[in-house]
Phi, psi and omega in degrees: 000133180286161185302322180295316180294321178300318179297318179297314179298315180298316178296318178298317179295320179296317179295315179298317179299314180297315179294319178301311181299316184294326185253008184054040175087359177294326172248128181087004183272004175206154176212131180051036179081003180254146175290152181238139172244161167264123182251121179247124185224140175290142176297142184287341179259318186257337185081356179291130180293137176236134180245131177225146173279131178223142173290148180219165179232130172291140180205103175050048179079004179236180177235144174249136171231141184244128179277064186283324186050033179063017180093013178296168185288337184238155174297144177293153181301321181299325180288320177300319178294318180297316179302317182287321186281325183062016173204162181202170170248134182246138171236120177238112187065235180266354186265139179235140176211155173278156178212146169275149182229140173218151180266127177287145176219172176057222183297324179297314179300317181298317179295315180296322179295320176300318179297319178298314181295326176299322182274330183218083186304335181295345176293334175295323176295319177300319180295319178299315180297325183288346178066238185280351178281118174284128179294121183284149179234130175253142174257120181255122179253106183286148175295319173223144182280117179296000000 
């Protein structure tokens, strides 16, 4: 992503995050028909917490998030941070909880991706755009269900 586009994406995420917080998710709480959470993860280099709005999928009392980056060539930074930290803070609406995070791999990742595509077919387009990069999926296990 070129620097100008990166700046636009960052500004959009910051605005969405602020609106989500102010309205408890009434604004910014969905995208393309999917629910959105605020995911806060410590940076893998600095430890500074970073918050991003991400679409999520309910799954057996847990949440799935996919590092699609819209099909870009590289995993998004928030996903790299989540992979390194193995924990996050989730905000869904007005509720906040801590969660453990793990990255699905192999057959589990493939099955979860099929489930995601069943619910949100446009993720198949993201995978096509990403080429040889498999879109990573994290399983978030909340301490308490918001």
